[in-house]
C-alpha positions in Angstrom: 143.3 77.6 63.3 142.6 80.0 66.1 140.6 82.2 63.8 138.5 79.2 62.5 137.8 78.1 66.1 136.8 81.7 67.0 134.4 81.9 64.1 133.0 78.5 65.0 132.3 79.5 68.6 130.8 82.8 67.4 128.4 81.0 65.0 127.6 78.5 67.8 126.8 81.3 70.2 124.7 83.1 67.5 122.7 79.9 66.9 122.2 79.4 70.6 120.9 83.0 71.0 118.6 82.6 68.0 117.4 79.1 69.0 113.7 79.4 69.6 110.8 77.1 69.8 107.4 78.2 68.4 104.2 76.6 69.6 101.2 77.5 67.5 97.5 76.7 67.5 94.7 77.9 65.3 91.6 78.4 67.5 89.6 79.1 64.3 90.3 75.7 62.8 87.8 73.1 63.9 90.1 70.2 63.2 92.2 71.4 66.2 89.2 71.6 68.4 89.0 68.7 70.8 87.2 67.8 74.0 86.1 70.0 76.9 88.7 69.5 79.6 87.6 67.7 82.7 89.4 67.4 86.1 91.5 64.3 86.0 93.6 65.2 89.0 91.2 64.6 91.9 91.4 60.9 92.6 93.6 59.4 95.4 94.2 55.8 96.5 93.8 54.8 100.2 94.5 51.3 101.6 91.7 49.9 103.9 91.0 53.3 105.5 89.3 52.1 108.7 91.1 54.7 110.7 90.3 57.7 108.5 91.4 59.3 105.3 94.6 61.2 104.9 93.6 64.6 103.4 94.5 65.1 99.7 95.4 68.6 98.7 92.3 68.9 96.5 89.1 69.1 98.6 86.0 67.0 97.6 88.3 64.5 95.8 87.3 61.0 94.9 88.9 58.1 96.8 89.9 54.7 95.5 89.6 52.3 98.4 92.3 49.5 98.0 92.1 46.1 99.7 88.7 46.9 101.4 87.8 43.2 101.7 90.9 42.2 103.7 93.7 39.8 102.5 96.2 42.2 104.1 99.5 41.2 105.6 101.4 42.7 108.6 105.1 42.0 109.3 105.0 39.2 106.6 102.1 37.4 108.3 98.5 37.2 107.3 96.4 39.7 109.2 92.9 38.2 109.5 91.6 41.1 111.7 90.7 43.1 108.5 89.0 40.2 106.7 85.3 40.2 105.7 85.3 36.4 105.0 86.4 34.1 107.8 86.6 30.4 108.8 85.3 30.1 112.3 86.4 26.5 112.7 83.2 24.9 111.5 81.9 27.1 108.6 82.7 30.2 106.5 81.1 33.4 107.7 81.0 37.0 106.4 81.4 40.3 108.3 81.2 43.5 106.3 81.4 45.9 109.3 85.0 46.9 108.3 83.9 47.6 104.7 81.0 49.8 106.0 83.4 51.6 108.3 85.7 52.4 105.4 82.8 53.8 103.4 81.8 55.9 106.4 85.3 57.2 106.9 85.6 58.3 103.2 82.2 60.0 103.0 82.3 61.6 106.5 85.6 63.2 105.6 83.8 65.0 102.7 85.1 62.8 99.8 83.4 60.8 97.1 83.9 57.1 96.7 85.4 56.9 93.2 86.4 53.2 93.2 86.2 50.1 95.3 89.0 47.8 94.4 88.1 44.2 94.8 91.7 43.0 94.9 93.1 40.8 97.7 90.6 38.1 98.6 90.2 37.5 102.3 92.6 34.9 103.7 89.9 32.3 104.1 89.7 31.9 100.3 93.0 30.0 100.5 91.1 27.3 102.3 89.3 24.5 100.5 85.5 24.0 100.7 85.9 22.0 103.9 88.0 24.7 105.6 91.3 22.9 105.2 94.4 25.1 104.6 96.8 23.2 102.3 100.3 23.2 103.7 98.9 24.4 107.1 100.0 28.1 106.5 98.8 31.0 104.5 100.8 31.9 101.4 101.8 35.6 101.9 103.0 37.7 99.0 104.4 41.2 98.9 101.0 42.8 99.2 99.1 40.2 101.1 96.9 37.5 99.6 97.7 37.1 95.9 96.4 33.6 95.6 93.4 32.9 93.4 90.4 31.7 95.4 90.3 28.0 95.9 86.6 28.1 94.7 85.3 30.6 92.2 81.8 29.5 93.3 82.4 30.5 96.9 84.0 33.7 95.7 81.0 34.6 93.5 78.5 34.0 96.3 80.6 36.0 98.7 81.0 38.9 96.2 77.2 39.0 95.7 76.8 39.3 99.4 79.4 42.1 99.6 77.7 44.0 96.8 74.4 43.7 98.6 76.0 45.2 101.7 77.4 48.1 99.5 73.9 48.7 97.9 72.2 48.6 101.4 74.7 51.1 102.7 74.7 53.6 99.8 71.5 52.9 97.9 71.4 51.7 94.2 71.8 55.2 92.7 74.9 56.0 94.7 76.4 52.5 94.3 76.2 52.8 90.6 78.3 56.0 90.7 81.3 53.9 92.0 83.8 52.0 89.8 84.4 48.4 90.8 87.9 47.4 90.0 88.6 43.7 89.9 92.2 43.0 90.7 95.1 45.4 91.2 98.2 45.8 88.9 97.6 42.3 87.5 100.7 40.8 85.9 102.8 41.1 89.1 103.1 38.1 91.3 102.8 40.2 94.4 99.2 41.1 93.3 98.2 37.9 91.5 100.2 34.7 91.8 97.9 32.6 89.5 98.0 32.2 85.8 96.7 34.6 83.2 93.9 32.2 82.3 92.9 31.9 86.0 92.7 35.7 86.4 90.6 36.2 83.3 88.1 33.5 84.6 88.2 35.2 88.0 87.4 38.5 86.3 84.4 37.0 84.4 83.0 35.3 87.5 83.4 38.6 89.5 81.7 40.7 86.8 78.8 38.3 86.7 78.4 38.4 90.4 78.5 42.3 90.6 76.1 42.8 87.7 73.6 40.3 89.1 73.2 42.4 92.2 73.8 45.8 90.6 73.0 45.9 86.9 74.8 48.5 84.9 77.5 48.8 87.5 80.9 50.2 86.2 83.5 47.4 86.2 87.0 47.0 85.0 90.5 46.0 85.9 94.1 47.3 86.3 97.3 46.1 84.6 100.9 47.1 84.2 102.0 49.6 81.5 101.8 48.2 77.9 105.6 47.8 77.4 106.1 45.8 80.6 107.1 42.2 79.8 104.2 40.9 82.0 101.5 43.3 80.9 98.3 41.4 80.3 96.2 44.3 79.2 95.9 43.6 75.5 95.3 39.9 76.1 92.6 40.9 78.5 90.9 42.9 75.7 90.9 39.8 73.4 89.5 37.6 76.1 86.7 40.0 76.9 85.7 40.3 73.2 85.8 36.5 72.7 83.8 35.8 75.8 81.5 38.9 75.6 82.7 40.0 79.0 82.0 43.7 79.7 84.5 46.3 81.0 83.9 50.1 81.4 87.5 51.1 82.2 91.0 49.7 82.0 93.5 51.1 84.5 97.3 51.2 83.8 100.1 51.8 86.2 102.7 54.4 85.4 105.9 54.6 87.5 108.4 56.5 85.4 112.0 56.8 86.6 112.7 60.6 86.4 116.1 60.1 84.7 115.1 57.6 82.0 114.3 59.0 78.6 112.3 55.9 77.6 110.0 56.5 80.5 109.6 60.2 80.4 109.3 61.0 76.6 105.5 61.6 76.5 104.9 60.8 72.9 107.0 57.6 73.1 105.4 56.6 76.4 101.9 57.0 75.2 102.5 55.0 72.0 104.1 52.0 73.8 102.4 52.0 77.2 98.9 53.4 76.6 98.1 53.7 72.9 99.0 50.0 72.5 95.8 49.4 74.5 93.4 51.9 72.9 94.6 51.1 69.4 94.1 47.4 69.9 91.5 46.0 67.5 89.7 44.5 70.5 89.4 47.8 72.4 85.9 48.8 73.5 85.6 52.3 72.3 83.0 53.1 75.0 85.5 52.2 77.8 87.9 54.6 79.5 91.6 54.3 79.7 92.8 55.5 83.1 96.0 55.7 85.2 95.3 53.9 88.5 98.7 54.4 90.0 101.3 57.1 89.3 104.5 58.5 90.8 107.6 60.1 89.3 110.3 58.1 91.1 114.1 58.3 91.8 114.5 54.8 93.0 112.5 51.6 93.7 112.9 49.2 96.5 114.1 45.6 95.7 110.7 44.3 96.6 109.1 46.8 94.3 106.6 48.0 96.9 108.2 51.3 97.9 110.0 54.2 96.1 111.7 57.5 96.6 110.0 60.4 94.8 111.7 62.8 92.5 112.3 66.4 93.6 109.3 68.8 93.4 110.8 70.8 90.5 110.9 67.6 88.4 107.4 66.6 89.6 105.8 69.9 88.6 107.2 70.2 85.1 106.6 66.5 84.5 103.0 66.4 85.6 102.3 69.3 83.3 103.6 67.4 80.3 101.8 64.3 81.4 98.5 66.2 81.4 99.2 67.4 77.9 99.5 63.7 77.0 96.2 63.0 78.8 94.3 65.7 76.9 96.0 65.1 73.6 94.9 61.4 73.7 91.7 61.7 75.7 92.9 59.7 78.7 91.0 59.8 82.0 91.5 60.0 85.8 95.1 60.1 87.1 95.1 58.5 90.6 97.7 59.5 93.1 99.1 57.9 96.2 99.7 60.2 99.2 98.3 63.8 99.2 99.8 65.0 95.9 101.3 68.0 97.7 104.6 67.7 95.6 102.6 68.7 92.6 100.9 71.7 94.3 101.9 74.5 92.0 101.3 72.7 88.7 98.0 71.2 89.8 96.7 74.6 90.9 97.2 75.9 87.4 96.0 72.8 85.6 92.7 73.0 87.5 92.0 76.4 85.9 91.7 74.6 82.6 88.7 72.6 83.7 85.7 73.6 81.5 87.9 75.0 78.7 88.2 73.3 75.4 91.4 71.6 74.4 93.1 72.5 71.1 95.9 70.7 69.3 99.0 72.6 68.4 102.1 72.4 66.3 105.7 72.8 67.2 108.5 74.3 65.1 111.9 76.0 65.5 115.2 75.0 67.1 115.8 73.8 70.6 118.9 74.6 72.6 118.9 71.1 74.0 117.5 68.2 72.0 116.8 66.3 75.2 114.3 68.9 76.4 110.6 67.9 76.2 108.9 71.2 75.5 105.3 71.7 74.5 102.2 73.4 75.9 98.5 72.9 76.6 96.3 75.3 74.6 92.6 75.9 75.6 89.8 78.3 75.0 86.5 79.2 76.6 84.5 82.1 75.1 86.9 85.1 74.9 89.4 83.6 77.3 92.5 81.6 76.3 94.9 79.6 78.4 98.4 78.3 77.6 100.6 76.3 79.9 104.1 75.3 78.6 106.6 72.9 80.2 110.2 72.0 79.9 111.4 68.6 81.2 114.6 66.6 80.5 115.6 63.1 81.6 119.2 64.1 81.8 118.8 65.4 85.3 122.5 66.2 85.8 122.7 68.6 82.8 123.9 72.1 83.6 124.4 71.2 87.3 120.9 69.8 87.5 119.3 73.0 86.4 118.4 71.9 82.9 118.6 74.1 79.8 116.5 77.2 79.3 114.6 77.4 76.0 113.4 80.6 74.3 109.7 80.1 73.6 107.2 81.8 71.3 103.5 81.1 71.7 101.2 81.9 68.8 97.4 81.7 68.8 95.3 82.4 65.8 91.9 83.8 67.0 88.5 84.7 65.6 89.0 88.5 66.1 90.0 91.2 63.7 93.5 92.6 63.8 93.9 95.3 66.4 91.6 93.6 68.9 92.7 94.5 72.4 93.5 91.8 74.9 95.0 91.6 78.3 97.2 88.8 79.6 99.2 87.8 82.6 101.9 85.2 83.2 102.3 82.5 85.9 105.8 81.2 86.2 107.1 78.4 88.3 110.0 79.0 90.8 111.8 75.7 90.8 114.0 76.6 93.7 111.2 77.5 96.0 108.5 75.3 94.5 106.2 78.2 94.3 104.5 80.3 91.6 104.8 84.0 90.7 101.8 85.7 89.0 102.4 88.9 87.1 100.1 91.9 86.8 97.8 92.1 83.7 99.3 93.8 80.7 97.4 94.9 77.5 98.3 94.3 73.9 96.6 94.1 70.5 96.3 91.2 68.0 98.2 91.3 64.7 97.2 90.4 61.2 96.2 91.5 57.8 93.9 94.5 57.7 90.3 93.6 56.8 90.7 90.0 57.9 88.3 88.5 60.5 91.2 86.6 62.1 94.3 87.7 63.9 97.2 86.4 65.9 98.2 86.7 69.6 102.0 86.2 69.9 103.9 86.1 73.2 107.5 85.2 74.1 109.3 84.1 77.2 112.2 82.1 78.5 111.2 78.7 79.7 113.6 77.5 82.4 114.6 73.8 82.7 112.3 71.8 84.9 109.6 74.5 85.0 106.2 75.5 83.6 105.0 78.9 82.3 101.4 79.8 81.9 99.5 82.5 80.1 96.0 83.8 81.0 94.6 85.7 78.0 91.3 87.6 77.8 90.0 89.6 74.8 88.8 92.9 76.2 87.8 95.0 73.1 87.7 95.3 69.4 89.5 97.5 66.9 88.0 100.9 66.2 86.6 101.2 69.7 84.0 98.4 69.1 83.2 96.5 72.3 84.0 92.8 72.0 83.8 91.2 75.4 81.5 90.7 78.3 83.8 92.7 80.6 83.7 96.1 78.8 81.9 99.1 80.2 79.2 99.1 77.7 78.0 95.6 78.5 79.0 94.6 82.0 79.8 91.0 83.0 76.7 89.2 81.8 78.2 85.7 81.0 78.1 82.7 83.3 74.6 83.4 84.7 71.0 82.7 83.9 68.7 85.7 83.3 65.0 86.4 82.9 64.7 89.0 80.1 61.8 91.5 80.6 60.6 94.0 78.1 60.7 97.6 79.5 57.6 98.7 77.6 55.2 95.7 78.4 56.9 94.3 81.6 56.5 90.8 80.0 59.2 88.1 79.9 60.8 86.4 77.0 59.2 82.9 76.6 60.7 80.1 74.6 57.9 77.6 75.2 57.2 77.7 71.4 59.4 77.5 68.3 58.7 81.2 67.7 59.9 83.4 70.6 57.1 85.2 72.4 56.5 87.1 75.6 54.6 86.0 78.7 53.3 87.7 81.8 54.6 84.8 83.8 58.2 84.6 84.8 58.4 81.0 86.1 59.9 78.1 84.3 63.2 77.2 82.6 61.8 78.3 79.2 62.0 81.9 80.5 65.7 81.7 81.5 68.6 82.6 79.2 72.3 82.9 79.2 74.8 85.0 77.1 77.7 83.2 75.5 80.4 85.5 74.3 81.5 85.2 70.7 84.0 88.0 70.3 82.1 91.2 69.4 78.8 89.4 69.7 76.8 87.0 71.9 74.9 83.8 71.4 71.7 83.8 73.6 70.9 80.3 74.9 67.6 79.3 76.4 67.7 76.9 79.4 64.7 74.8 78.3 63.2 75.3 74.8 59.9 74.0 73.5 59.6 70.3 74.4 63.4 69.8 74.3 66.6 70.8 76.0 68.7 73.9 75.5 68.1 76.0 72.3 69.5 79.2 70.9 67.9 82.4 69.6 68.0 83.1 65.9 66.8 86.3 64.1 65.0 85.2 60.9 64.5 87.1 57.7 60.9 86.1 57.2 58.1 88.6 56.5 57.6 89.2 60.2 61.3 89.4 61.1 60.6 86.8 63.8 63.1 85.7 66.5 62.9 81.9 66.9 64.4 79.2 69.1 66.5 76.7 67.1 69.2 74.1 67.5 72.5 75.1 69.1 74.8 74.0 66.4 76.3 75.7 64.5 76.8 78.6 66.8 78.8 80.8 64.5 76.0 81.7 62.0 75.5 85.5 61.9 71.7 85.2 62.5 72.5 83.5 65.9 74.8 86.4 67.1 73.7 89.6 68.8 75.3 92.8 70.1 74.3 93.5 73.7 74.7 97.0 74.9 73.9 98.3 78.3 72.1 101.7 78.4 71.9 102.1 82.2 71.6 99.9 85.2 70.2 96.5 84.0 68.6 98.0 80.9 70.0 96.7 77.5 69.4 96.7 73.8 69.9 93.4 71.9 70.8 93.8 68.2 70.9 91.1 65.6 74.2 90.8 63.7 72.6 89.4 60.6 69.6 91.7 60.4 71.4 94.8 61.8 68.1 95.4 63.7 67.0 95.5 67.3 65.0 92.8 69.1 61.6 94.1 70.2 58.3 92.9 71.5 55.7 93.6 68.9 52.0 94.4 69.5 50.9 90.7 69.4 53.5 89.6 72.0 55.7 88.2 69.2 59.4 88.9 69.4 60.7 90.4 66.1 63.6 92.7 65.0 63.3 96.3 63.9 65.5 99.2 62.8 63.5 101.6 65.0 65.2 101.9 68.3 63.3 104.9 69.6 60.8 103.1 71.9 61.0 101.1 75.0 59.8 98.0 73.1 63.5 97.5 72.1 64.7 97.9 75.7 65.2 94.9 77.8 65.8 94.4 81.6 68.1 91.5 82.6 67.1 89.9 85.9 69.7 87.6 87.1 68.5 84.1 88.2 71.8 82.5 89.2 75.0 81.0 87.9 75.0 78.4 85.2 74.8 75.1 87.1 75.8 71.6 85.9 72.9 70.2 88.0 70.2 72.3 86.3 67.8 71.0 83.7 69.9 72.7 81.1 71.0 70.1 78.5 74.6 71.0 78.3 76.3 71.0 75.0 80.0 70.3 74.3 80.4 73.9 73.3 79.5 75.4 76.7 80.4 73.5 79.9 80.4 75.1 83.3 83.7 75.5 85.1 83.1 73.7 88.4 84.2 76.0 91.3 87.2 74.6 93.2 89.6 75.7 95.9 93.2 74.6 95.9 95.1 73.6 98.0 92.8 72.8 100.9 94.2 72.4 103.5 96.8 75.1 102.8 100.0 75.2 104.9 100.7 78.8 103.7 97.2 80.2 104.2 97.0 81.1 100.5 94.1 79.5 98.6 93.7 79.5 94.8 90.3 79.6 93.2 90.0 78.2 89.7 87.8 81.2 88.6 87.2 84.8 89.8 83.8 85.1 91.5 82.5 87.1 94.5 83.4 85.4 97.8 83.3 86.0 101.5 85.3 84.4 104.3 84.0 84.0 107.9 85.6 82.7 111.0 84.0 79.9 113.1 82.0 82.6 115.1 80.3 83.7 111.9 82.1 87.0 111.6 83.1 88.1 108.1 86.8 88.7 108.0 87.5 89.0 104.3 85.8 89.4 100.9 86.8 89.8 97.3 86.3 88.9 93.7 89.7 87.5 92.8 91.2 84.0 92.2 93.3 84.1 95.4 92.3 84.2 99.1 95.2 85.1 101.5 94.7 84.1 105.1 98.4 84.0 105.9 98.1 86.9 108.4 95.2 85.1 110.2 95.4 82.5 112.9 95.6 78.9 111.8 92.3 77.1 112.0 89.0 76.4 110.1 87.3 79.2 108.1 84.1 79.3 106.1 84.1 80.4 102.5 80.8 81.5 101.0 80.5 81.6 97.2 77.0 82.1 95.8 74.8 79.6 97.7 77.7 77.4 98.7 79.6 77.2 101.9 83.0 75.5 102.0 85.5 74.9 104.7 89.0 76.4 104.4 91.6 74.6 106.5 94.7 76.6 107.4 
C-alpha cells in the first residue's frame, strides 16, 4: 500500500511539473486578424463636479458627468441647491449656471467631456403642472430623485432648453462629440422607480428633444448586466426597433465580486451579461456596447450604493483579463469611478497596445489549477509584437491567498523566415508590491522548417497567481545577414514619420498627383509626402494624399516602361508593393522593388521607373523628414496602419516615474524653462527631483508632468 501511494504521489508530482499551458496565435492567418486596438481605459465618472474634477491617473481622459441637472439628495433630503429646474412659488424657472460650471470645471482641468448623463430630473419634476407637490414632500430614493417626471411635455421642453445651453456653451461641433446618456443603471429602483413602459416612453421623449436641438447627437442608455433579474436591456432593444427610436450606445454595469466564479469567468460573463445584448436579434449593429460602471468588489453595502474594492493584486490581473474580453468581443469604453490608481501597473501596460492590431489565439495543455483563468492578449504592429498574459482565480483563499502558479508557453507564428533575429523583454507584475519589473532586452532567433517563409517565436515563463506577464518583441534582422527591420544599421529608423523623397541627381521630389508616379520641382502638398511601413525584410511606401483620393501605396509595374504607380492600399502583401530600403550614407538611400529586383529611379522624362543599373545618382534618394504620422492629418487612415497616440502614465505620479506608451525623443523642463532631463526611452524618472510640475516636450507637444 505504501509503495502504491508513493508511486501515485510521484506520478502526481511529475504531472504537476509537466503541466503547461500553451497559448498560440498565427499572425500570418488573416482569420485571426481583428480590430486595431483603441484606448478603452480613459473614461471616468464624476458626480455633479461643480467643485472641480478629482484627477484620474490617465491625463487627458474623458469625463462622464453624472447627475449634472440636479435631483441630488443630501442626508436623505432633497437638495434643491443643485437643481436647474425650480418652482419659485408661482412658476417653473430654469437656471443652467451650475451645468455650465460643471462643463468649465471638466474642460479647464484638461479633460474631455465624454458623456453627459441626463439621469436624475430636478426635484421640481415631482410637482404637477400647477406646482403642487403630491403628499407635500419629495420622494427621495437612494440616489436622489428616481421618480418619473409628472409631465413628459414639461420634461421635453426643459430638456430642449438644456441642450440649447450646452450647444451655446460648446458650439455644435463640440456638442456632437459628447454622448448623451438618458437614465442611469435603469432597472434599479434607486435610479428609476417607475415602470419599464414609463422609462421607455421617457427615453423616446428625451431622444426626440435632444435631436430636435442637436441633430445627429449620440444618444443611448444604461442598464444592469444581462443576467440580472431586473435587467431591461434586451427589452429596450425590442422597444426601440418597434418604435424606430434611435440609440448609438448601450451601457452596462459590471460589479463582479472578486471571489465568485460566476462573476469573474470572462467567457461565461460575456455570454450571459454582454453577449446577450449584442446577439439579440433587435440589436443595432451600428451601436456600441459599453461598460458605464465597473469595479471589482469584495463587499457591497446593504443599500447597494457603496462597496469595498478588492486588493490591487486581484484588480490588476482581473482588469487584464477583462480587457482581453473587451478586445475579443469588440466592446467599448470601460468607465471607472475614482482615479483608477488601483489598476496602475496593468493599465500602464495595456495602454502600450493602443494602435496595435488584436489577434485571436488558441489555448491548449494542462493547468495546475482548473480554477485559474489564464489567457493572453496578442497584438502586432509592423515588426513589433506584444503579448500580455494573466492568471486570475475566484478561489481567493487558495494557497494562502497566493493562487497557483502556471507554467506558460507563448507561441507566435510570424511572417519571417526561420532564423530571423528578434529581441524581446519581459514585464512582470509584483503582486506583493503592486509594481512592475522590466527586464533588459535579450536576443533570439525564430524557429521553423528551412526554406519556409514563416517561422515561430516561442517563449516560456512562470505565471504567478493573481499576476500578469507581458512580452515586448521586435524583429531586428533576417537570416543570412539580410536586414529586415527599420531599426537596423543599414536602414535607420524611418518608420512612423512622413518624408519628402528627393532625387539626388535632379533635386526633384516624388509626386503622387497622378496615377503614374512622377517628379516635381515643387515640394509642397500632401501628394509629395510618404511614409514607410515595415513588412519584415521589406517596406510598403504609402503616399499621404494620392491623385484625387486619400492615401495610396506605391507599386512597381512590369509594363514596357517599368513604371512605378500609385494604387490602392489593399492588399499590402503583394510583392510589387514591397521595397528594400538601404541607407548609403546620411539621409541618402536606394529603394529597390522586391518583385522587379530593380532600383527605383527618376528617368529622363521625370517619370519614376525601375532599373537594374544602380551606378548613377538617378537611383539615389534623399529622405527629408516632414513630421510624425498624425491622426489629425489629411491622411485617410486605413485599418492596417493606425498611429499610436502618444500618452504618459500615470500622471500625476506619486513615485516620480512616468511611463510612455512609445519610445520617442523627449525633453523635460522645470517651470523656469531649464532643461533637466532628456532621452529616447519609454520611461521618465523624476524620483530624484523635487515634487512639483514639470514640462514634457515631445515633438511639437508640451505636456505637464505632475509629481
